[in-house]
NUMI-78095 format. One line per 3 residues: their letters; for each residue x, y, z of N, C-alpha, C. Coordinates in steps of 0.001 Angstrom, whole numbers, plus 500000, padded with zeros to 6 digits. Atoms other than C-alpha are relative to their C-alpha. Last residue first. Layout:
<pts>
a = X:Y:Z:X:Y:Z:X:Y:Z  ...
</pts>
This chain:
<pts>
saq = 498762:500766:500159:516034:504240:515842:500491:500059:498591  499751:500220:501428:513477:506782:516999:501312:499230:499869  500448:501328:500391:512664:506294:520688:500193:499710:498524
gkp = 499147:501042:499442:514649:509154:522212:499569:498596:499613  498564:499681:499986:511944:511748:521595:500781:498894:500708  499586:499252:498823:508567:510106:521078:501511:500199:500018
aqs = 499602:500845:498863:508093:508955:517497:500364:500877:501192  501116:500098:499056:506211:511335:515164:500353:499162:501233  500258:498669:499444:509339:512445:513262:498856:499985:501006
iea = 498911:499623:499098:510411:508828:512825:499710:501351:500647  500076:500867:498820:507051:507823:511355:501054:500391:501027  501157:499565:499219:506992:510799:508976:499880:499189:501287
vsa = 499634:498722:499394:510521:509981:507795:498858:500498:500880  499011:500275:498960:509558:506352:507206:500396:501275:500727  500706:500593:498859:506382:507325:505323:500960:499738:501153
hli = 500852:498957:499419:508361:509645:503023:499278:499474:501241  499132:499067:499286:511000:506963:502439:499177:501077:500696  499547:500715:498810:508348:504376:501515:500875:500918:500855
edg = 501166:500085:499113:506694:506815:499125:500369:499296:501307  500211:498674:499406:510075:507701:497564:498809:500000:500949  498979:499678:499005:510889:504019:497072:499783:501342:500664
rae = 498716:499598:500574:507635:503313:495258:500960:500355:501131  499519:498660:499680:504791:501437:496933:501349:500240:499328  498763:499961:499227:503401:498367:495217:500446:501440:500190
riy = 498834:500161:500874:499853:498846:494033:501226:500063:500889  498658:499919:499432:496497:498553:495740:501051:499825:498916  499642:498664:499558:492986:499448:494609:501371:500080:500647
eps = 499911:499139:501186:492304:496324:492525:500410:501421:500364  498653:499999:500597:493168:494274:495618:500135:500884:498757  500025:500835:501190:489886:495348:497258:501374:500065:499337
vdw = 500143:499268:501252:490668:496840:500629:499937:498988:498862  500226:500800:501206:490517:495690:504219:499837:500910:498797  501203:499636:500733:491994:497487:507209:499943:499155:498737
ecg = 500105:500380:501412:494421:496390:509860:498736:500586:499398  501185:500748:500437:494812:498286:513108:500045:499716:498503  501298:499377:499783:498267:499336:514214:498897:499121:499454
gap = 500936:500766:499188:501826:498632:513274:498707:500761:500182  499542:499927:498617:504619:500916:512065:499104:499207:500946  498644:500542:499846:504070:499873:508442:500503:499997:501438
prl = 498988:498942:500098:500296:500477:508714:501391:499425:500244  499707:499444:498685:498380:497212:508247:501012:501124:499803  498815:499158:499884:496710:495880:505122:500136:500495:501427
qar = 499925:499426:498664:494269:493022:504579:501330:500722:500123  498640:499969:499468:493522:492368:500923:499916:500622:501385  499476:498794:499358:489961:491425:500043:501457:499817:500413
agv = 499682:499046:501060:488336:488952:497620:500607:501278:500550  501036:499873:501016:488365:486084:500077:500470:500934:498902  501128:500778:499503:490938:486835:502716:498848:500202:499029
ydm = 501136:499878:500903:494328:487975:501465:498924:499082:500546  500662:501222:500450:496988:488511:504076:498984:500363:498936  499926:500997:498939:499237:491018:505852:499434:498661:499532
vrg = 500949:501092:500225:499986:493347:502949:500229:498939:501074  499306:501246:500290:501873:496299:504427:498942:498916:499836  500240:501138:499120:500240:499699:504237:500814:498799:499570
lrm = 498980:501021:500139:500723:503180:502848:499680:498885:500981  499249:500401:498805:497552:505228:502664:501021:498939:499627  498697:499336:500095:495895:507151:499816:500809:499766:501270
ram = 499841:499192:498787:492459:505871:500929:501279:500831:499988  501330:499530:499610:491227:504364:497639:500099:500939:501200  500335:498805:500762:494810:504189:496365:498598:500514:500299
div = 501451:500167:500134:495889:501797:499094:499530:501277:499321  500831:498818:499850:499628:502077:498466:498557:499573:499787  500857:499598:501106:501671:498956:499030:499316:501326:500320
ltg = 500556:498679:499736:504510:497663:501169:499258:500468:498760  499656:498920:500917:504933:493947:500528:499373:501307:500456  498811:499303:499529:504775:491547:503478:500401:501188:499147
vgp = 500101:499716:498571:502322:489179:501792:501331:500597:500451  499856:501070:499021:502874:489367:498063:499827:500473:501425  498780:499854:499206:501543:492041:495725:500026:498926:501087
ret = 500219:499294:498743:498778:490596:493573:501335:500154:500709  499058:500352:498935:499391:489714:489963:499717:500843:501220  500686:500905:499082:496248:490111:487817:500927:499560:501126
ses = 499299:501255:499767:497686:493184:486127:499238:499139:500995  500881:501099:500344:495110:495798:485192:500654:498642:500199  499871:500469:501366:497091:498427:487015:499105:498792:499772
atg = 498661:500467:500342:495784:499784:490267:500024:499527:498559  499829:501436:499888:492586:501740:490554:501404:499640:499575  500077:500469:498635:492105:505399:491375:500105:498496:500148
eag = 499275:499169:499049:491273:506439:487837:499831:499431:501399  499197:500827:499102:490054:503472:485800:500796:500828:500995  500781:500465:498865:487162:505283:484119:500790:499188:501001
pth = 500970:499030:499476:488950:505556:480806:499207:499385:501146  501349:500507:500188:491795:503017:480539:499026:501012:500576  500952:499542:498991:495169:504637:480058:498623:499450:499663
htd = 500953:498994:500427:497680:502653:478001:499042:500351:501132  500230:499046:498927:500537:500853:479738:499034:501095:499586  500699:498910:500651:500623:497685:477654:499613:500987:501083
nm = 501178:499446:499339:503212:495428:479214:499431:501144:499193  499797:498661:499468:505546:493518:476931:498701:500496:500615
</pts>
């Protein structure tokens, strides 16, 4: 069973699990509070890209966690509302 106790000083970091989210997984970069899709792992860094595309950024895997459904929905709604009129699908 997973131990979900709070570790002092661990605010802003993902769980202590050594499992990394797989390539293609939507995650939250908790250091930047951004939603991104895991594109790759290079060395000790995860490479993330915004779900709608754009520039990748690097983050230490300890600062990412899988996105929850409500976070994915919120990002999707924001993306659609920012799309030029007639281009939202």
